[in-house]
PyMOL Python script that loads the backbone (N, CA, C, O; Angstrom):
from pymol import cmd

cmd.read_pdbstr("""\
ATOM      1  N   UNK A   1      -9.309  13.306 -18.826  1.00  0.00           N
ATOM      2  CA  UNK A   1      -8.588  13.628 -17.560  1.00  0.00           C
ATOM      3  C   UNK A   1      -7.537  14.645 -17.796  1.00  0.00           C
ATOM      4  O   UNK A   1      -7.451  15.659 -17.103  1.00  0.00           O
ATOM      5  N   UNK A   2      -6.700  14.357 -18.822  1.00  0.00           N
ATOM      6  CA  UNK A   2      -5.605  15.335 -19.018  1.00  0.00           C
ATOM      7  C   UNK A   2      -6.073  16.690 -19.405  1.00  0.00           C
ATOM      8  O   UNK A   2      -5.512  17.696 -18.971  1.00  0.00           O
ATOM      9  N   UNK A   3      -7.120  16.741 -20.238  1.00  0.00           N
ATOM     10  CA  UNK A   3      -7.624  18.031 -20.693  1.00  0.00           C
ATOM     11  C   UNK A   3      -8.261  18.854 -19.536  1.00  0.00           C
ATOM     12  O   UNK A   3      -8.019  20.055 -19.417  1.00  0.00           O
ATOM     13  N   UNK A   4      -9.049  18.205 -18.720  1.00  0.00           N
ATOM     14  CA  UNK A   4      -9.680  18.967 -17.599  1.00  0.00           C
ATOM     15  C   UNK A   4      -8.699  19.153 -16.480  1.00  0.00           C
ATOM     16  O   UNK A   4      -8.640  20.250 -15.924  1.00  0.00           O
ATOM     17  N   UNK A   5      -7.936  18.178 -16.113  1.00  0.00           N
ATOM     18  CA  UNK A   5      -6.999  18.283 -14.987  1.00  0.00           C
ATOM     19  C   UNK A   5      -5.895  19.317 -15.230  1.00  0.00           C
ATOM     20  O   UNK A   5      -5.561  20.055 -14.303  1.00  0.00           O
ATOM     21  N   UNK A   6      -5.332  19.400 -16.394  1.00  0.00           N
ATOM     22  CA  UNK A   6      -4.244  20.305 -16.689  1.00  0.00           C
ATOM     23  C   UNK A   6      -4.740  21.641 -17.258  1.00  0.00           C
ATOM     24  O   UNK A   6      -3.957  22.557 -17.512  1.00  0.00           O
ATOM     25  N   UNK A   7      -6.089  21.727 -17.452  1.00  0.00           N
ATOM     26  CA  UNK A   7      -6.717  23.016 -17.949  1.00  0.00           C
ATOM     27  C   UNK A   7      -6.060  23.428 -19.265  1.00  0.00           C
ATOM     28  O   UNK A   7      -5.656  24.579 -19.427  1.00  0.00           O
ATOM     29  N   UNK A   8      -5.957  22.495 -20.192  1.00  0.00           N
ATOM     30  CA  UNK A   8      -5.374  22.812 -21.451  1.00  0.00           C
ATOM     31  C   UNK A   8      -6.064  23.892 -22.177  1.00  0.00           C
ATOM     32  O   UNK A   8      -5.402  24.666 -22.869  1.00  0.00           O
ATOM     33  N   UNK A   9      -7.383  24.009 -22.071  1.00  0.00           N
ATOM     34  CA  UNK A   9      -8.120  25.045 -22.824  1.00  0.00           C
ATOM     35  C   UNK A   9      -7.793  26.482 -22.289  1.00  0.00           C
ATOM     36  O   UNK A   9      -8.001  27.474 -22.988  1.00  0.00           O
ATOM     37  N   UNK A  10      -7.299  26.554 -21.086  1.00  0.00           N
ATOM     38  CA  UNK A  10      -7.076  27.921 -20.489  1.00  0.00           C
ATOM     39  C   UNK A  10      -5.638  28.419 -20.715  1.00  0.00           C
ATOM     40  O   UNK A  10      -5.259  29.483 -20.226  1.00  0.00           O
ATOM     41  N   UNK A  11      -4.865  27.657 -21.442  1.00  0.00           N
ATOM     42  CA  UNK A  11      -3.468  28.126 -21.665  1.00  0.00           C
ATOM     43  C   UNK A  11      -3.352  29.205 -22.638  1.00  0.00           C
ATOM     44  O   UNK A  11      -4.097  29.252 -23.616  1.00  0.00           O
ATOM     45  N   UNK A  12      -2.437  30.083 -22.407  1.00  0.00           N
ATOM     46  CA  UNK A  12      -2.125  31.134 -23.308  1.00  0.00           C
ATOM     47  C   UNK A  12      -0.657  31.124 -23.565  1.00  0.00           C
ATOM     48  O   UNK A  12       0.103  31.777 -22.850  1.00  0.00           O
ATOM     49  N   UNK A  13      -0.220  30.375 -24.602  1.00  0.00           N
ATOM     50  CA  UNK A  13       1.236  30.150 -24.863  1.00  0.00           C
ATOM     51  C   UNK A  13       1.704  31.219 -25.785  1.00  0.00           C
ATOM     52  O   UNK A  13       1.160  31.420 -26.871  1.00  0.00           O
ATOM     53  N   UNK A  14       2.692  31.885 -25.354  1.00  0.00           N
ATOM     54  CA  UNK A  14       3.187  33.027 -26.145  1.00  0.00           C
ATOM     55  C   UNK A  14       4.574  32.789 -26.780  1.00  0.00           C
ATOM     56  O   UNK A  14       4.960  33.457 -27.739  1.00  0.00           O
ATOM     57  N   UNK A  15       5.311  31.808 -26.207  1.00  0.00           N
ATOM     58  CA  UNK A  15       6.654  31.510 -26.711  1.00  0.00           C
ATOM     59  C   UNK A  15       6.785  30.013 -27.036  1.00  0.00           C
ATOM     60  O   UNK A  15       6.016  29.181 -26.553  1.00  0.00           O
ATOM     61  N   UNK A  16       7.785  29.704 -27.869  1.00  0.00           N
ATOM     62  CA  UNK A  16       8.077  28.319 -28.154  1.00  0.00           C
ATOM     63  C   UNK A  16       8.618  27.602 -26.903  1.00  0.00           C
ATOM     64  O   UNK A  16       8.393  26.405 -26.725  1.00  0.00           O
ATOM     65  N   UNK A  17       9.322  28.334 -26.049  1.00  0.00           N
ATOM     66  CA  UNK A  17       9.829  27.764 -24.796  1.00  0.00           C
ATOM     67  C   UNK A  17       8.662  27.358 -23.825  1.00  0.00           C
ATOM     68  O   UNK A  17       8.711  26.321 -23.163  1.00  0.00           O
ATOM     69  N   UNK A  18       7.664  28.195 -23.782  1.00  0.00           N
ATOM     70  CA  UNK A  18       6.521  27.912 -22.987  1.00  0.00           C
ATOM     71  C   UNK A  18       5.747  26.708 -23.557  1.00  0.00           C
ATOM     72  O   UNK A  18       5.283  25.856 -22.800  1.00  0.00           O
ATOM     73  N   UNK A  19       5.613  26.642 -24.850  1.00  0.00           N
ATOM     74  CA  UNK A  19       5.006  25.426 -25.464  1.00  0.00           C
ATOM     75  C   UNK A  19       5.772  24.212 -25.234  1.00  0.00           C
ATOM     76  O   UNK A  19       5.180  23.161 -24.992  1.00  0.00           O
ATOM     77  N   UNK A  20       7.087  24.270 -25.293  1.00  0.00           N
ATOM     78  CA  UNK A  20       7.960  23.127 -25.022  1.00  0.00           C
ATOM     79  C   UNK A  20       7.717  22.612 -23.574  1.00  0.00           C
ATOM     80  O   UNK A  20       7.550  21.411 -23.361  1.00  0.00           O
ATOM     81  N   UNK A  21       7.702  23.499 -22.631  1.00  0.00           N
ATOM     82  CA  UNK A  21       7.546  23.106 -21.206  1.00  0.00           C
ATOM     83  C   UNK A  21       6.138  22.467 -21.020  1.00  0.00           C
ATOM     84  O   UNK A  21       5.982  21.458 -20.334  1.00  0.00           O
ATOM     85  N   UNK A  22       5.154  23.081 -21.643  1.00  0.00           N
ATOM     86  CA  UNK A  22       3.743  22.477 -21.490  1.00  0.00           C
ATOM     87  C   UNK A  22       3.707  21.098 -22.144  1.00  0.00           C
ATOM     88  O   UNK A  22       3.134  20.170 -21.573  1.00  0.00           O
ATOM     89  N   UNK A  23       4.297  20.941 -23.313  1.00  0.00           N
ATOM     90  CA  UNK A  23       4.315  19.586 -23.926  1.00  0.00           C
ATOM     91  C   UNK A  23       5.015  18.554 -23.089  1.00  0.00           C
ATOM     92  O   UNK A  23       4.601  17.397 -23.009  1.00  0.00           O
ATOM     93  N   UNK A  24       6.137  19.016 -22.436  1.00  0.00           N
ATOM     94  CA  UNK A  24       6.862  18.023 -21.603  1.00  0.00           C
ATOM     95  C   UNK A  24       6.043  17.640 -20.375  1.00  0.00           C
ATOM     96  O   UNK A  24       6.049  16.475 -19.978  1.00  0.00           O
ATOM     97  N   UNK A  25       5.370  18.547 -19.794  1.00  0.00           N
ATOM     98  CA  UNK A  25       4.479  18.324 -18.673  1.00  0.00           C
ATOM     99  C   UNK A  25       3.323  17.410 -19.093  1.00  0.00           C
ATOM    100  O   UNK A  25       3.017  16.443 -18.396  1.00  0.00           O
ATOM    101  N   UNK A  26       2.657  17.722 -20.266  1.00  0.00           N
ATOM    102  CA  UNK A  26       1.581  16.953 -20.705  1.00  0.00           C
ATOM    103  C   UNK A  26       1.966  15.554 -21.004  1.00  0.00           C
ATOM    104  O   UNK A  26       1.176  14.647 -20.741  1.00  0.00           O
ATOM    105  N   UNK A  27       3.165  15.303 -21.554  1.00  0.00           N
ATOM    106  CA  UNK A  27       3.629  13.939 -21.926  1.00  0.00           C
ATOM    107  C   UNK A  27       3.771  13.144 -20.704  1.00  0.00           C
ATOM    108  O   UNK A  27       3.327  11.997 -20.666  1.00  0.00           O
ATOM    109  N   UNK A  28       4.404  13.719 -19.634  1.00  0.00           N
ATOM    110  CA  UNK A  28       4.601  12.973 -18.352  1.00  0.00           C
ATOM    111  C   UNK A  28       3.249  12.693 -17.766  1.00  0.00           C
ATOM    112  O   UNK A  28       2.998  11.575 -17.314  1.00  0.00           O
ATOM    113  N   UNK A  29       2.366  13.667 -17.756  1.00  0.00           N
ATOM    114  CA  UNK A  29       1.083  13.548 -17.117  1.00  0.00           C
ATOM    115  C   UNK A  29       0.278  12.424 -17.840  1.00  0.00           C
ATOM    116  O   UNK A  29      -0.277  11.535 -17.193  1.00  0.00           O
ATOM    117  N   UNK A  30       0.235  12.489 -19.156  1.00  0.00           N
ATOM    118  CA  UNK A  30      -0.499  11.517 -19.947  1.00  0.00           C
ATOM    119  C   UNK A  30       0.055  10.095 -19.721  1.00  0.00           C
ATOM    120  O   UNK A  30      -0.721   9.142 -19.644  1.00  0.00           O
ATOM    121  N   UNK A  31       1.426   9.938 -19.611  1.00  0.00           N
ATOM    122  CA  UNK A  31       2.049   8.684 -19.336  1.00  0.00           C
ATOM    123  C   UNK A  31       1.541   8.166 -18.003  1.00  0.00           C
ATOM    124  O   UNK A  31       1.114   7.017 -17.886  1.00  0.00           O
ATOM    125  N   UNK A  32       1.595   9.026 -17.008  1.00  0.00           N
ATOM    126  CA  UNK A  32       1.191   8.617 -15.635  1.00  0.00           C
ATOM    127  C   UNK A  32      -0.305   8.217 -15.576  1.00  0.00           C
ATOM    128  O   UNK A  32      -0.623   7.199 -14.961  1.00  0.00           O
ATOM    129  N   UNK A  33      -1.181   8.940 -16.160  1.00  0.00           N
ATOM    130  CA  UNK A  33      -2.567   8.595 -16.173  1.00  0.00           C
ATOM    131  C   UNK A  33      -2.818   7.292 -16.938  1.00  0.00           C
ATOM    132  O   UNK A  33      -3.654   6.483 -16.535  1.00  0.00           O
ATOM    133  N   UNK A  34      -2.130   7.101 -17.984  1.00  0.00           N
ATOM    134  CA  UNK A  34      -2.177   5.813 -18.738  1.00  0.00           C
ATOM    135  C   UNK A  34      -1.727   4.671 -17.898  1.00  0.00           C
ATOM    136  O   UNK A  34      -2.381   3.628 -17.864  1.00  0.00           O
ATOM    137  N   UNK A  35      -0.634   4.836 -17.222  1.00  0.00           N
ATOM    138  CA  UNK A  35      -0.015   3.866 -16.350  1.00  0.00           C
ATOM    139  C   UNK A  35      -0.946   3.487 -15.180  1.00  0.00           C
ATOM    140  O   UNK A  35      -1.104   2.315 -14.837  1.00  0.00           O
ATOM    141  N   UNK A  36      -1.539   4.503 -14.602  1.00  0.00           N
ATOM    142  CA  UNK A  36      -2.517   4.228 -13.499  1.00  0.00           C
ATOM    143  C   UNK A  36      -3.753   3.525 -13.973  1.00  0.00           C
ATOM    144  O   UNK A  36      -4.272   2.648 -13.282  1.00  0.00           O
ATOM    145  N   UNK A  37      -4.241   3.890 -15.142  1.00  0.00           N
ATOM    146  CA  UNK A  37      -5.406   3.234 -15.693  1.00  0.00           C
ATOM    147  C   UNK A  37      -5.144   1.734 -15.957  1.00  0.00           C
ATOM    148  O   UNK A  37      -5.992   0.889 -15.671  1.00  0.00           O
ATOM    149  N   UNK A  38      -3.994   1.432 -16.489  1.00  0.00           N
ATOM    150  CA  UNK A  38      -3.575   0.073 -16.782  1.00  0.00           C
ATOM    151  C   UNK A  38      -3.424  -0.687 -15.470  1.00  0.00           C
ATOM    152  O   UNK A  38      -3.927  -1.805 -15.353  1.00  0.00           O
ATOM    153  N   UNK A  39      -2.748  -0.112 -14.482  1.00  0.00           N
ATOM    154  CA  UNK A  39      -2.592  -0.691 -13.160  1.00  0.00           C
ATOM    155  C   UNK A  39      -3.923  -1.054 -12.555  1.00  0.00           C
ATOM    156  O   UNK A  39      -4.131  -2.181 -12.106  1.00  0.00           O
ATOM    157  N   UNK A  40      -4.845  -0.071 -12.546  1.00  0.00           N
ATOM    158  CA  UNK A  40      -6.146  -0.290 -11.972  1.00  0.00           C
ATOM    159  C   UNK A  40      -6.908  -1.391 -12.676  1.00  0.00           C
ATOM    160  O   UNK A  40      -7.633  -2.136 -12.016  1.00  0.00           O
ATOM    161  N   UNK A  41      -6.782  -1.525 -13.963  1.00  0.00           N
ATOM    162  CA  UNK A  41      -7.430  -2.538 -14.782  1.00  0.00           C
ATOM    163  C   UNK A  41      -6.875  -3.947 -14.460  1.00  0.00           C
ATOM    164  O   UNK A  41      -7.601  -4.925 -14.285  1.00  0.00           O
ATOM    165  N   UNK A  42      -5.510  -3.964 -14.398  1.00  0.00           N
ATOM    166  CA  UNK A  42      -4.833  -5.281 -14.177  1.00  0.00           C
ATOM    167  C   UNK A  42      -4.800  -5.791 -12.788  1.00  0.00           C
ATOM    168  O   UNK A  42      -4.671  -6.994 -12.561  1.00  0.00           O
ATOM    169  N   UNK A  43      -4.919  -4.855 -11.801  1.00  0.00           N
ATOM    170  CA  UNK A  43      -4.841  -5.221 -10.382  1.00  0.00           C
ATOM    171  C   UNK A  43      -5.798  -4.455  -9.525  1.00  0.00           C
ATOM    172  O   UNK A  43      -5.396  -3.733  -8.612  1.00  0.00           O
ATOM    173  N   UNK A  44      -7.098  -4.614  -9.825  1.00  0.00           N
ATOM    174  CA  UNK A  44      -8.093  -3.674  -9.117  1.00  0.00           C
ATOM    175  C   UNK A  44      -8.136  -3.980  -7.532  1.00  0.00           C
ATOM    176  O   UNK A  44      -8.616  -3.139  -6.771  1.00  0.00           O
ATOM    177  N   UNK A  45      -7.685  -5.056  -7.112  1.00  0.00           N
ATOM    178  CA  UNK A  45      -7.804  -5.334  -5.630  1.00  0.00           C
ATOM    179  C   UNK A  45      -6.513  -4.924  -4.890  1.00  0.00           C
ATOM    180  O   UNK A  45      -6.481  -5.004  -3.662  1.00  0.00           O
ATOM    181  N   UNK A  46      -5.498  -4.508  -5.560  1.00  0.00           N
ATOM    182  CA  UNK A  46      -4.267  -4.135  -4.911  1.00  0.00           C
ATOM    183  C   UNK A  46      -4.366  -2.770  -4.285  1.00  0.00           C
ATOM    184  O   UNK A  46      -5.038  -1.896  -4.834  1.00  0.00           O
ATOM    185  N   UNK A  47      -3.720  -2.550  -3.150  1.00  0.00           N
ATOM    186  CA  UNK A  47      -3.699  -1.317  -2.424  1.00  0.00           C
ATOM    187  C   UNK A  47      -3.096  -0.159  -3.346  1.00  0.00           C
ATOM    188  O   UNK A  47      -2.201  -0.357  -4.167  1.00  0.00           O
ATOM    189  N   UNK A  48      -3.663   0.995  -3.118  1.00  0.00           N
ATOM    190  CA  UNK A  48      -3.212   2.140  -3.939  1.00  0.00           C
ATOM    191  C   UNK A  48      -1.728   2.481  -3.698  1.00  0.00           C
ATOM    192  O   UNK A  48      -1.061   2.959  -4.615  1.00  0.00           O
ATOM    193  N   UNK A  49      -1.236   2.260  -2.568  1.00  0.00           N
ATOM    194  CA  UNK A  49       0.159   2.612  -2.248  1.00  0.00           C
ATOM    195  C   UNK A  49       1.172   1.635  -2.929  1.00  0.00           C
ATOM    196  O   UNK A  49       2.384   1.832  -2.856  1.00  0.00           O
ATOM    197  N   UNK A  50       0.649   0.618  -3.567  1.00  0.00           N
ATOM    198  CA  UNK A  50       1.548  -0.228  -4.401  1.00  0.00           C
ATOM    199  C   UNK A  50       1.794   0.359  -5.792  1.00  0.00           C
ATOM    200  O   UNK A  50       2.758  -0.001  -6.467  1.00  0.00           O
ATOM    201  N   UNK A  51       0.896   1.281  -6.215  1.00  0.00           N
ATOM    202  CA  UNK A  51       0.995   1.833  -7.551  1.00  0.00           C
ATOM    203  C   UNK A  51       1.427   3.344  -7.466  1.00  0.00           C
ATOM    204  O   UNK A  51       1.890   3.911  -8.456  1.00  0.00           O
ATOM    205  N   UNK A  52       1.270   3.956  -6.307  1.00  0.00           N
ATOM    206  CA  UNK A  52       1.564   5.407  -6.200  1.00  0.00           C
ATOM    207  C   UNK A  52       2.441   5.580  -4.932  1.00  0.00           C
ATOM    208  O   UNK A  52       2.448   4.758  -4.016  1.00  0.00           O
ATOM    209  N   UNK A  53       3.166   6.697  -4.955  1.00  0.00           N
ATOM    210  CA  UNK A  53       3.868   7.121  -3.762  1.00  0.00           C
ATOM    211  C   UNK A  53       2.911   7.863  -2.852  1.00  0.00           C
ATOM    212  O   UNK A  53       1.853   8.322  -3.283  1.00  0.00           O
ATOM    213  N   UNK A  54       3.288   7.975  -1.610  1.00  0.00           N
ATOM    214  CA  UNK A  54       2.381   8.751  -0.696  1.00  0.00           C
ATOM    215  C   UNK A  54       2.262  10.203  -1.086  1.00  0.00           C
ATOM    216  O   UNK A  54       1.222  10.798  -0.804  1.00  0.00           O
ATOM    217  N   UNK A  55       3.238  10.817  -1.710  1.00  0.00           N
ATOM    218  CA  UNK A  55       3.154  12.133  -2.168  1.00  0.00           C
ATOM    219  C   UNK A  55       2.155  12.284  -3.331  1.00  0.00           C
ATOM    220  O   UNK A  55       1.441  13.282  -3.422  1.00  0.00           O
ATOM    221  N   UNK A  56       2.121  11.287  -4.205  1.00  0.00           N
ATOM    222  CA  UNK A  56       1.212  11.305  -5.301  1.00  0.00           C
ATOM    223  C   UNK A  56      -0.228  11.150  -4.743  1.00  0.00           C
ATOM    224  O   UNK A  56      -1.155  11.834  -5.176  1.00  0.00           O
ATOM    225  N   UNK A  57      -0.373  10.244  -3.786  1.00  0.00           N
ATOM    226  CA  UNK A  57      -1.733  10.029  -3.163  1.00  0.00           C
ATOM    227  C   UNK A  57      -2.238  11.308  -2.527  1.00  0.00           C
ATOM    228  O   UNK A  57      -3.408  11.669  -2.658  1.00  0.00           O
ATOM    229  N   UNK A  58      -1.328  11.992  -1.830  1.00  0.00           N
ATOM    230  CA  UNK A  58      -1.712  13.295  -1.136  1.00  0.00           C
ATOM    231  C   UNK A  58      -2.142  14.311  -2.169  1.00  0.00           C
ATOM    232  O   UNK A  58      -3.147  14.995  -1.976  1.00  0.00           O
ATOM    233  N   UNK A  59      -1.412  14.426  -3.253  1.00  0.00           N
ATOM    234  CA  UNK A  59      -1.750  15.418  -4.265  1.00  0.00           C
ATOM    235  C   UNK A  59      -3.092  15.074  -4.927  1.00  0.00           C
ATOM    236  O   UNK A  59      -3.894  15.986  -5.127  1.00  0.00           O
ATOM    237  N   UNK A  60      -3.374  13.852  -5.268  1.00  0.00           N
ATOM    238  CA  UNK A  60      -4.601  13.437  -5.867  1.00  0.00           C
ATOM    239  C   UNK A  60      -5.742  13.599  -4.901  1.00  0.00           C
ATOM    240  O   UNK A  60      -6.824  13.992  -5.337  1.00  0.00           O
ATOM    241  N   UNK A  61      -5.594  13.338  -3.678  1.00  0.00           N
ATOM    242  CA  UNK A  61      -6.602  13.484  -2.604  1.00  0.00           C
ATOM    243  C   UNK A  61      -6.942  14.952  -2.463  1.00  0.00           C
ATOM    244  O   UNK A  61      -8.122  15.287  -2.354  1.00  0.00           O
ATOM    245  N   UNK A  62      -5.976  15.834  -2.460  1.00  0.00           N
ATOM    246  CA  UNK A  62      -6.137  17.260  -2.378  1.00  0.00           C
ATOM    247  C   UNK A  62      -6.961  17.753  -3.598  1.00  0.00           C
ATOM    248  O   UNK A  62      -7.799  18.641  -3.446  1.00  0.00           O
ATOM    249  N   UNK A  63      -6.740  17.210  -4.749  1.00  0.00           N
ATOM    250  CA  UNK A  63      -7.471  17.639  -5.961  1.00  0.00           C
ATOM    251  C   UNK A  63      -8.895  17.143  -5.886  1.00  0.00           C
ATOM    252  O   UNK A  63      -9.802  17.841  -6.337  1.00  0.00           O
ATOM    253  N   UNK A  64      -9.125  15.986  -5.345  1.00  0.00           N
ATOM    254  CA  UNK A  64     -10.509  15.486  -5.233  1.00  0.00           C
ATOM    255  C   UNK A  64     -11.238  16.295  -4.201  1.00  0.00           C
ATOM    256  O   UNK A  64     -12.437  16.506  -4.387  1.00  0.00           O
ATOM    257  N   UNK A  65     -10.663  16.753  -3.167  1.00  0.00           N
ATOM    258  CA  UNK A  65     -11.278  17.547  -2.145  1.00  0.00           C
ATOM    259  C   UNK A  65     -11.523  18.917  -2.686  1.00  0.00           C
ATOM    260  O   UNK A  65     -12.554  19.493  -2.340  1.00  0.00           O
ATOM    261  N   UNK A  66     -10.705  19.486  -3.478  1.00  0.00           N
ATOM    262  CA  UNK A  66     -10.918  20.799  -4.073  1.00  0.00           C
ATOM    263  C   UNK A  66     -12.063  20.783  -5.017  1.00  0.00           C
ATOM    264  O   UNK A  66     -12.835  21.740  -5.082  1.00  0.00           O
ATOM    265  N   UNK A  67     -12.202  19.640  -5.807  1.00  0.00           N
ATOM    266  CA  UNK A  67     -13.325  19.569  -6.791  1.00  0.00           C
ATOM    267  C   UNK A  67     -14.641  19.469  -6.065  1.00  0.00           C
ATOM    268  O   UNK A  67     -15.678  19.813  -6.633  1.00  0.00           O
ATOM    269  N   UNK A  68     -14.638  19.007  -4.822  1.00  0.00           N
ATOM    270  CA  UNK A  68     -15.957  18.851  -4.060  1.00  0.00           C
ATOM    271  C   UNK A  68     -16.396  20.191  -3.446  1.00  0.00           C
ATOM    272  O   UNK A  68     -17.517  20.297  -2.948  1.00  0.00           O
ATOM    273  N   UNK A  69     -15.548  21.190  -3.476  1.00  0.00           N
ATOM    274  CA  UNK A  69     -15.930  22.488  -2.910  1.00  0.00           C
ATOM    275  C   UNK A  69     -16.876  23.280  -3.703  1.00  0.00           C
ATOM    276  O   UNK A  69     -17.249  24.381  -3.300  1.00  0.00           O
TER     277      UNK A  69
END
""", "prot")
cmd.dss("prot")
cmd.show_as("cartoon", "prot")
cmd.util.cbc("prot")
cmd.orient("prot")
């Protein structure tokens, strides 16, 4: 998920600062994906809005719709 969603293979990092920013983004993203997977496993019947904010749900839904195009 992290590899395809963040397009890690397409990055062209030219400076240490850029690498540092990418690593920070990847760490937060990986933590969130791990947290969501654990939440879904532990509470599969709970509504999605108990584990995500509406902004997060909107972003995820937009990505799902874009993948379907």
